[in-house]
DRENDO-1510 file (C-alpha; in Angstrom, 1 decimal, always signed):
<recs>
REC; n; res; u; v; w
REC; 1; UNK; -13.9; +5.2; -23.9 .
REC; 2; UNK; -12.8; +3.6; -20.6 .
REC; 3; UNK; -9.7; +2.2; -22.4 .
REC; 4; UNK; -8.9; +5.7; -23.8 .
REC; 5; UNK; -9.3; +7.1; -20.3 .
REC; 6; UNK; -7.0; +4.3; -18.9 .
REC; 7; UNK; -4.4; +5.1; -21.5 .
REC; 8; UNK; -4.5; +8.8; -20.7 .
REC; 9; UNK; -4.3; +8.2; -17.0 .
REC; 10; UNK; -1.3; +5.8; -17.5 .
REC; 11; UNK; +0.6; +8.4; -19.4 .
REC; 12; UNK; -0.2; +11.1; -16.9 .
REC; 13; UNK; +0.8; +9.0; -13.9 .
REC; 14; UNK; +4.1; +7.9; -15.6 .
REC; 15; UNK; +5.0; +11.5; -16.1 .
REC; 16; UNK; +3.9; +12.5; -12.6 .
REC; 17; UNK; +5.7; +9.6; -10.8 .
REC; 18; UNK; +9.0; +9.9; -12.8 .
REC; 19; UNK; +12.0; +10.1; -10.6 .
REC; 20; UNK; +14.0; +13.4; -10.5 .
REC; 21; UNK; +17.4; +14.2; -9.3 .
REC; 22; UNK; +17.0; +16.1; -6.0 .
REC; 23; UNK; +19.4; +18.8; -4.9 .
REC; 24; UNK; +18.9; +19.2; -1.2 .
REC; 25; UNK; +20.5; +22.0; +0.8 .
REC; 26; UNK; +18.2; +22.1; +3.8 .
REC; 27; UNK; +18.4; +20.6; +7.2 .
REC; 28; UNK; +17.8; +16.9; +7.8 .
REC; 29; UNK; +15.3; +16.5; +10.7 .
REC; 30; UNK; +15.2; +13.5; +13.0 .
REC; 31; UNK; +13.0; +10.6; +11.7 .
REC; 32; UNK; +11.6; +7.9; +14.0 .
REC; 33; UNK; +11.2; +4.7; +12.0 .
REC; 34; UNK; +8.3; +2.8; +13.6 .
REC; 35; UNK; +7.9; -0.9; +12.9 .
REC; 36; UNK; +5.0; -3.0; +14.4 .
REC; 37; UNK; +6.0; -6.7; +14.4 .
REC; 38; UNK; +3.6; -9.6; +14.7 .
REC; 39; UNK; +4.7; -13.0; +13.6 .
REC; 40; UNK; +7.1; -11.7; +10.9 .
REC; 41; UNK; +10.0; -14.2; +11.2 .
REC; 42; UNK; +9.9; -14.8; +7.5 .
REC; 43; UNK; +10.7; -11.3; +6.5 .
REC; 44; UNK; +12.0; -9.4; +9.6 .
REC; 45; UNK; +15.7; -10.0; +9.1 .
REC; 46; UNK; +15.8; -8.6; +5.6 .
REC; 47; UNK; +13.7; -5.6; +6.8 .
REC; 48; UNK; +16.0; -4.8; +9.7 .
REC; 49; UNK; +19.2; -5.3; +7.7 .
REC; 50; UNK; +17.9; -2.7; +5.2 .
REC; 51; UNK; +16.8; -0.3; +7.9 .
REC; 52; UNK; +20.1; -0.2; +9.8 .
REC; 53; UNK; +22.0; +0.5; +6.6 .
REC; 54; UNK; +20.1; +3.7; +5.6 .
REC; 55; UNK; +22.2; +6.7; +4.6 .
REC; 56; UNK; +19.9; +9.1; +6.3 .
REC; 57; UNK; +22.0; +11.1; +8.9 .
REC; 58; UNK; +19.6; +11.3; +11.8 .
REC; 59; UNK; +17.1; +8.5; +12.6 .
REC; 60; UNK; +16.1; +6.0; +15.2 .
REC; 61; UNK; +14.4; +2.6; +14.9 .
REC; 62; UNK; +11.7; +1.6; +17.3 .
REC; 63; UNK; +10.3; -1.9; +17.1 .
REC; 64; UNK; +7.1; -3.1; +18.8 .
REC; 65; UNK; +6.6; -6.8; +19.6 .
REC; 66; UNK; +2.8; -7.2; +19.0 .
REC; 67; UNK; +2.5; -10.5; +20.9 .
REC; 68; UNK; +4.4; -12.5; +18.3 .
REC; 69; UNK; +4.0; -16.3; +18.4 .
REC; 70; UNK; +7.1; -17.1; +16.3 .
REC; 71; UNK; +10.8; -16.2; +16.4 .
REC; 72; UNK; +10.3; -12.4; +15.8 .
REC; 73; UNK; +11.2; -11.3; +19.3 .
REC; 74; UNK; +14.5; -13.3; +19.1 .
REC; 75; UNK; +15.3; -11.6; +15.8 .
REC; 76; UNK; +14.6; -8.2; +17.2 .
REC; 77; UNK; +16.8; -8.7; +20.2 .
REC; 78; UNK; +19.6; -10.0; +18.0 .
REC; 79; UNK; +19.6; -6.8; +16.0 .
REC; 80; UNK; +19.3; -4.7; +19.1 .
REC; 81; UNK; +22.5; -6.3; +20.4 .
REC; 82; UNK; +24.2; -5.5; +17.1 .
REC; 83; UNK; +23.0; -2.0; +16.8 .
REC; 84; UNK; +22.1; -0.8; +20.4 .
REC; 85; UNK; +22.5; +2.9; +19.4 .
REC; 86; UNK; +19.9; +2.6; +16.6 .
REC; 87; UNK; +17.3; +0.1; +17.8 .
REC; 88; UNK; +14.9; +0.2; +20.6 .
REC; 89; UNK; +12.3; -2.5; +21.4 .
REC; 90; UNK; +9.0; -2.1; +23.2 .
REC; 91; UNK; +6.4; -4.7; +24.0 .
REC; 92; UNK; +2.7; -4.1; +23.2 .
REC; 93; UNK; +0.3; -3.6; +26.0 .
REC; 94; UNK; -3.0; -5.6; +25.8 .
REC; 95; UNK; -5.2; -4.6; +22.9 .
REC; 96; UNK; -8.0; -2.3; +24.3 .
REC; 97; UNK; -11.6; -2.8; +23.2 .
REC; 98; UNK; -12.5; -0.8; +20.0 .
REC; 99; UNK; -8.9; -0.8; +18.6 .
REC; 100; UNK; -7.5; -2.8; +15.6 .
REC; 101; UNK; -4.2; -4.4; +16.3 .
REC; 102; UNK; -2.1; -2.3; +13.9 .
REC; 103; UNK; -3.6; +1.0; +15.0 .
REC; 104; UNK; -2.9; +0.1; +18.6 .
REC; 105; UNK; +0.7; -0.8; +17.7 .
REC; 106; UNK; +1.3; +2.4; +15.7 .
REC; 107; UNK; -0.2; +4.5; +18.5 .
REC; 108; UNK; +2.2; +3.0; +21.1 .
REC; 109; UNK; +5.1; +3.4; +18.7 .
REC; 110; UNK; +4.3; +7.1; +18.1 .
REC; 111; UNK; +4.2; +7.7; +21.8 .
REC; 112; UNK; +7.8; +6.5; +22.2 .
REC; 113; UNK; +9.1; +8.4; +19.1 .
REC; 114; UNK; +11.5; +11.4; +19.4 .
REC; 115; UNK; +11.6; +12.4; +15.8 .
REC; 116; UNK; +10.3; +15.4; +14.0 .
REC; 117; UNK; +8.9; +13.1; +11.3 .
REC; 118; UNK; +7.4; +9.6; +11.9 .
REC; 119; UNK; +7.9; +6.8; +9.4 .
REC; 120; UNK; +5.4; +4.0; +9.8 .
REC; 121; UNK; +6.6; +1.0; +7.9 .
REC; 122; UNK; +6.0; -2.8; +8.0 .
REC; 123; UNK; +8.2; -5.7; +8.9 .
REC; 124; UNK; +7.7; -7.3; +5.5 .
REC; 125; UNK; +9.5; -4.5; +3.7 .
REC; 126; UNK; +13.0; -3.9; +2.3 .
REC; 127; UNK; +14.5; -0.4; +2.0 .
REC; 128; UNK; +17.2; +0.4; -0.5 .
REC; 129; UNK; +20.0; +2.4; +1.2 .
REC; 130; UNK; +18.7; +5.8; +0.1 .
REC; 131; UNK; +15.0; +5.0; +0.6 .
REC; 132; UNK; +14.3; +7.1; +3.7 .
REC; 133; UNK; +16.6; +10.0; +2.6 .
REC; 134; UNK; +14.8; +10.1; -0.8 .
REC; 135; UNK; +11.4; +10.1; +0.8 .
REC; 136; UNK; +12.3; +13.0; +3.1 .
REC; 137; UNK; +13.9; +15.1; +0.4 .
REC; 138; UNK; +10.8; +14.5; -1.8 .
REC; 139; UNK; +8.5; +15.6; +1.0 .
REC; 140; UNK; +10.5; +18.8; +1.6 .
REC; 141; UNK; +10.9; +19.5; -2.1 .
REC; 142; UNK; +7.2; +19.1; -2.7 .
REC; 143; UNK; +6.2; +21.0; +0.4 .
REC; 144; UNK; +4.0; +18.2; +1.7 .
REC; 145; UNK; +3.3; +16.9; +5.2 .
REC; 146; UNK; +3.1; +13.3; +4.3 .
REC; 147; UNK; +4.4; +10.9; +1.6 .
REC; 148; UNK; +3.8; +7.3; +0.8 .
REC; 149; UNK; +5.6; +5.0; -1.6 .
REC; 150; UNK; +3.9; +2.9; -4.2 .
REC; 151; UNK; +6.0; -0.2; -3.4 .
REC; 152; UNK; +8.1; -2.5; -5.7 .
REC; 153; UNK; +6.1; -5.7; -5.1 .
REC; 154; UNK; +8.0; -8.9; -4.4 .
REC; 155; UNK; +5.9; -11.7; -5.9 .
REC; 156; UNK; +7.2; -15.3; -5.6 .
REC; 157; UNK; +4.3; -17.7; -5.5 .
REC; 158; UNK; +2.0; -18.3; -8.5 .
REC; 159; UNK; -1.0; -16.6; -6.8 .
REC; 160; UNK; +1.1; -13.5; -6.0 .
REC; 161; UNK; +2.3; -13.3; -9.6 .
REC; 162; UNK; -1.1; -13.6; -11.1 .
REC; 163; UNK; -3.2; -11.4; -8.7 .
REC; 164; UNK; -1.0; -8.7; -7.1 .
REC; 165; UNK; -0.2; -6.8; -10.3 .
REC; 166; UNK; -3.8; -5.5; -10.0 .
REC; 167; UNK; -2.5; -3.1; -7.4 .
REC; 168; UNK; -0.3; -1.5; -10.1 .
REC; 169; UNK; -3.2; -1.7; -12.5 .
REC; 170; UNK; -5.4; +0.3; -10.2 .
REC; 171; UNK; -2.7; +3.0; -9.3 .
REC; 172; UNK; -1.3; +3.5; -12.8 .
REC; 173; UNK; -4.4; +3.0; -15.1 .
REC; 174; UNK; -7.5; +4.0; -13.1 .
REC; 175; UNK; -6.6; +6.8; -10.7 .
REC; 176; UNK; -5.1; +10.1; -12.0 .
REC; 177; UNK; -2.7; +10.8; -9.2 .
REC; 178; UNK; -2.2; +14.6; -9.8 .
REC; 179; UNK; -5.9; +15.0; -9.5 .
REC; 180; UNK; -5.8; +13.7; -5.9 .
REC; 181; UNK; -3.9; +16.9; -4.9 .
REC; 182; UNK; -6.1; +19.2; -6.9 .
REC; 183; UNK; -9.5; +18.0; -5.5 .
REC; 184; UNK; -10.4; +19.7; -2.3 .
REC; 185; UNK; -12.6; +16.9; -1.0 .
REC; 186; UNK; -10.7; +15.1; +1.7 .
REC; 187; UNK; -12.0; +11.7; +0.4 .
REC; 188; UNK; -9.7; +12.1; -2.6 .
REC; 189; UNK; -6.7; +11.0; -0.7 .
REC; 190; UNK; -4.7; +7.8; -0.6 .
REC; 191; UNK; -1.7; +6.2; +1.1 .
REC; 192; UNK; -0.1; +2.7; +1.4 .
REC; 193; UNK; +0.5; +1.7; +5.0 .
REC; 194; UNK; +3.8; -0.1; +4.2 .
REC; 195; UNK; +5.5; +3.3; +4.1 .
REC; 196; UNK; +4.0; +6.5; +5.5 .
REC; 197; UNK; +6.4; +9.3; +6.3 .
REC; 198; UNK; +4.4; +12.1; +8.1 .
REC; 199; UNK; +5.3; +15.3; +10.0 .
REC; 200; UNK; +4.9; +14.8; +13.7 .
REC; 201; UNK; +3.0; +18.0; +14.2 .
REC; 202; UNK; +0.3; +17.2; +11.7 .
REC; 203; UNK; +0.1; +13.6; +12.9 .
REC; 204; UNK; -0.7; +15.0; +16.4 .
REC; 205; UNK; -3.1; +17.6; +15.0 .
REC; 206; UNK; -5.3; +14.9; +13.4 .
REC; 207; UNK; -5.3; +12.9; +16.6 .
REC; 208; UNK; -2.8; +10.3; +15.6 .
REC; 209; UNK; -3.9; +6.7; +15.4 .
REC; 210; UNK; -6.2; +7.1; +18.3 .
REC; 211; UNK; -8.5; +9.0; +15.9 .
REC; 212; UNK; -8.4; +5.9; +13.6 .
REC; 213; UNK; -8.5; +3.3; +16.3 .
REC; 214; UNK; -11.3; +1.2; +14.8 .
REC; 215; UNK; -10.5; +1.8; +11.1 .
REC; 216; UNK; -9.5; -1.4; +9.2 .
REC; 217; UNK; -8.0; +0.6; +6.3 .
REC; 218; UNK; -6.0; +2.9; +8.4 .
REC; 219; UNK; -3.6; +4.1; +5.8 .
REC; 220; UNK; -6.2; +5.6; +3.5 .
REC; 221; UNK; -8.1; +7.2; +6.4 .
REC; 222; UNK; -4.8; +8.7; +7.7 .
REC; 223; UNK; -4.3; +10.4; +4.4 .
REC; 224; UNK; -7.9; +11.6; +4.3 .
REC; 225; UNK; -7.6; +13.1; +7.8 .
REC; 226; UNK; -4.4; +14.9; +6.8 .
REC; 227; UNK; -6.1; +16.4; +3.9 .
REC; 228; UNK; -9.2; +17.3; +5.9 .
REC; 229; UNK; -7.2; +19.5; +8.3 .
REC; 230; UNK; -5.5; +21.3; +5.4 .
REC; 231; UNK; -2.4; +19.1; +5.2 .
REC; 232; UNK; -0.8; +18.0; +2.0 .
REC; 233; UNK; +0.2; +14.5; +0.9 .
REC; 234; UNK; +1.8; +12.9; -2.1 .
REC; 235; UNK; +2.5; +9.4; -3.5 .
REC; 236; UNK; +6.0; +8.5; -4.7 .
REC; 237; UNK; +7.3; +5.8; -7.1 .
REC; 238; UNK; +9.0; +3.1; -5.0 .
REC; 239; UNK; +10.1; +0.9; -7.9 .
REC; 240; UNK; +13.8; +0.0; -7.3 .
REC; 241; UNK; +14.0; +1.7; -3.9 .
REC; 242; UNK; +11.2; +0.4; -1.6 .
REC; 243; UNK; +10.2; -3.3; -1.7 .
REC; 244; UNK; +7.5; -5.3; +0.0 .
REC; 245; UNK; +6.0; -8.7; -0.1 .
REC; 246; UNK; +2.4; -8.1; +0.9 .
REC; 247; UNK; +1.3; -11.7; +0.9 .
REC; 248; UNK; +2.9; -15.1; +0.6 .
REC; 249; UNK; +0.0; -17.4; -0.6 .
REC; 250; UNK; -3.6; -17.4; -1.8 .
REC; 251; UNK; -5.1; -17.5; +1.7 .
REC; 252; UNK; -3.2; -14.3; +2.7 .
REC; 253; UNK; -4.2; -12.6; -0.5 .
REC; 254; UNK; -7.9; -13.5; +0.1 .
REC; 255; UNK; -7.8; -12.2; +3.7 .
REC; 256; UNK; -5.9; -9.0; +2.7 .
REC; 257; UNK; -8.1; -8.1; -0.2 .
REC; 258; UNK; -11.2; -8.9; +1.8 .
REC; 259; UNK; -9.9; -6.6; +4.6 .
REC; 260; UNK; -9.0; -3.7; +2.3 .
REC; 261; UNK; -11.1; -3.6; -0.9 .
REC; 262; UNK; -14.4; -2.2; +0.3 .
REC; 263; UNK; -12.8; +0.0; +3.0 .
REC; 264; UNK; -10.6; +1.7; +0.3 .
REC; 265; UNK; -13.9; +3.1; -1.1 .
REC; 266; UNK; -15.0; +4.4; +2.3 .
REC; 267; UNK; -17.6; +1.7; +2.5 .
REC; 268; UNK; -19.7; +3.5; -0.1 .
REC; 269; UNK; -21.8; +0.7; -1.7 .
REC; 270; UNK; -23.1; +2.3; -4.9 .
REC; 271; UNK; -19.8; +3.7; -6.2 .
REC; 272; UNK; -18.1; +0.4; -5.2 .
REC; 273; UNK; -20.5; -1.8; -7.1 .
REC; 274; UNK; -20.4; +0.5; -10.1 .
REC; 275; UNK; -16.6; +0.3; -10.1 .
REC; 276; UNK; -16.7; -3.5; -10.0 .
REC; 277; UNK; -19.3; -3.7; -12.8 .
REC; 278; UNK; -17.1; -1.4; -14.9 .
REC; 279; UNK; -14.1; -3.5; -14.2 .
REC; 280; UNK; -15.9; -6.6; -15.3 .
REC; 281; UNK; -17.4; -5.1; -18.5 .
REC; 282; UNK; -14.2; -3.5; -19.7 .
REC; 283; UNK; -11.4; -5.7; -18.4 .
REC; 284; UNK; -12.8; -9.2; -18.2 .
REC; 285; UNK; -16.0; -9.7; -20.3 .
REC; 286; UNK; -14.2; -9.1; -23.6 .
REC; 287; UNK; -11.9; -12.1; -22.9 .
REC; 288; UNK; -15.0; -14.3; -22.1 .
REC; 289; UNK; -16.8; -13.2; -25.2 .
REC; 290; UNK; -13.8; -13.6; -27.5 .
REC; 291; UNK; -13.2; -17.2; -26.2 .
REC; 292; UNK; -16.8; -18.1; -27.3 .
REC; 293; UNK; -16.2; -16.5; -30.8 .
REC; 294; UNK; -12.5; -16.0; -31.6 .
REC; 295; UNK; -11.9; -13.9; -34.6 .
REC; 296; UNK; -8.3; -12.7; -34.9 .
REC; 297; UNK; -8.6; -9.5; -36.9 .
REC; 298; UNK; -8.4; -5.9; -36.0 .
REC; 299; UNK; -11.7; -5.4; -37.7 .
REC; 300; UNK; -13.2; -7.4; -34.8 .
REC; 301; UNK; -13.9; -4.8; -32.0 .
REC; 302; UNK; -13.4; -7.5; -29.3 .
REC; 303; UNK; -10.0; -8.4; -30.6 .
REC; 304; UNK; -9.0; -4.8; -30.8 .
REC; 305; UNK; -10.2; -4.2; -27.2 .
REC; 306; UNK; -8.2; -7.2; -26.0 .
REC; 307; UNK; -5.1; -6.2; -27.9 .
REC; 308; UNK; -5.3; -2.7; -26.3 .
REC; 309; UNK; -5.7; -4.1; -22.8 .
REC; 310; UNK; -2.8; -6.4; -23.2 .
REC; 311; UNK; -0.7; -3.6; -24.7 .
REC; 312; UNK; -1.3; -1.5; -21.6 .
REC; 313; UNK; -0.5; -4.6; -19.4 .
REC; 314; UNK; +2.7; -5.1; -21.3 .
REC; 315; UNK; +3.8; -1.5; -20.8 .
REC; 316; UNK; +2.8; -1.7; -17.1 .
REC; 317; UNK; +4.7; -5.0; -16.6 .
REC; 318; UNK; +7.8; -3.3; -18.2 .
REC; 319; UNK; +7.5; -0.3; -15.9 .
REC; 320; UNK; +7.0; -2.4; -12.7 .
REC; 321; UNK; +9.4; -5.2; -13.8 .
REC; 322; UNK; +6.8; -8.0; -13.6 .
REC; 323; UNK; +7.0; -11.2; -15.7 .
REC; 324; UNK; +5.2; -11.9; -19.0 .
REC; 325; UNK; +3.0; -14.3; -17.1 .
REC; 326; UNK; +1.2; -11.4; -15.5 .
REC; 327; UNK; +0.2; -10.3; -19.0 .
REC; 328; UNK; -0.9; -13.6; -20.3 .
REC; 329; UNK; -2.9; -14.4; -17.2 .
REC; 330; UNK; -4.6; -11.0; -17.1 .
REC; 331; UNK; -8.2; -12.5; -17.2 .
REC; 332; UNK; -7.4; -14.5; -14.1 .
REC; 333; UNK; -6.0; -11.4; -12.3 .
REC; 334; UNK; -9.3; -9.6; -12.9 .
REC; 335; UNK; -11.5; -12.6; -12.1 .
REC; 336; UNK; -9.7; -13.3; -8.8 .
REC; 337; UNK; -9.7; -9.6; -7.8 .
REC; 338; UNK; -13.4; -9.2; -8.5 .
REC; 339; UNK; -14.1; -12.4; -6.4 .
REC; 340; UNK; -12.1; -11.0; -3.5 .
REC; 341; UNK; -13.8; -7.6; -3.8 .
REC; 342; UNK; -17.3; -9.1; -3.8 .
REC; 343; UNK; -16.4; -11.2; -0.7 .
REC; 344; UNK; -15.3; -7.9; +1.0 .
REC; 345; UNK; -18.6; -6.2; +0.5 .
REC; 346; UNK; -20.5; -9.5; +1.2 .
REC; 347; UNK; -18.9; -9.9; +4.6 .
REC; 348; UNK; -19.8; -6.4; +5.6 .
REC; 349; UNK; -23.4; -6.6; +4.5 .
REC; 350; UNK; -23.8; -9.9; +6.3 .
REC; 351; UNK; -22.1; -8.5; +9.4 .
REC; 352; UNK; -19.4; -11.2; +9.3 .
REC; 353; UNK; -16.0; -10.7; +10.8 .
REC; 354; UNK; -12.7; -10.9; +8.9 .
REC; 355; UNK; -9.5; -12.3; +10.1 .
REC; 356; UNK; -6.0; -10.9; +9.7 .
REC; 357; UNK; -2.8; -12.1; +11.4 .
REC; 358; UNK; -4.7; -14.3; +13.8 .
REC; 359; UNK; -7.2; -11.6; +14.9 .
REC; 360; UNK; -10.9; -11.3; +14.0 .
REC; 361; UNK; -12.4; -7.9; +13.3 .
REC; 362; UNK; -16.0; -6.8; +12.9 .
REC; 363; UNK; -16.0; -4.4; +10.0 .
REC; 364; UNK; -17.5; -1.0; +9.9 .
REC; 365; UNK; -21.3; -0.9; +9.9 .
</recs>
């Protein structure tokens, strides 16, 4: 029954996220592109090259150097020299007690912004030439106050290719996105912090990032606060238009998933554990059982279940342009993801800090 549900959700989300040709005759409002930068020399050049080439008619780029220990400040200054009319650089003030690093950075960036809309994006992203324009037109066409792209994931290392497709697996197969807009409960909201375009007035109405200052999973909580005050949000398909490389190696994946997994569920223990148990029973246990007793026939319920899972993974890989290896190694994807998810809740229960980009945080009680 869970697989039938996943198949239904997949079809619904494919229809919901399909790209449409937009005819826009309205006014383009000013957008402030806000980029916190902390030790991003690997990806920063590609990000800035893509941002300065946007075809949106009215935007500014503000970069914040968040105490980088690599060549990031030099790269920022180089781009500012090349594009002085577009790029402004500010330096972060010391991190106050009770704030996470990213929330403090975004708070300072928003204070310097002049736009009617604020675009919070990360330094490890790449934006196709029409990325910002498309997001703005979609937001206006849908009548929403905030949009966020589901990114086109750049996966290079083997751990990235094995594990990161689970992000698509969750978005496309487990969560019916149209339902997020219908449910009135503000907890039914989601966003991805690599790209959040939000109206300035509603951002200020919810208190900005100062209202989220101690939140580890700030993107989801931002969407929930928007919905709580009566604002509207939506998710967009970023395949082919908005790219990001979330992590570069297994250690970064471990830290990132540990930071985000439990927080994405609002630190609600029972629903979280039930979800992990369901994921194990439906998407991993059949492969373990089949290995112990392999019977290759459709009369075998286990074989049929595995066939259906891999069929969904194949369709998903085709949609998201991921390699055949992500299909073959599906059991490893689920196993690693469950391990990271268990570590996330374990560290919170034990009161242990997590580390991210050289900073240690004590997670929510």
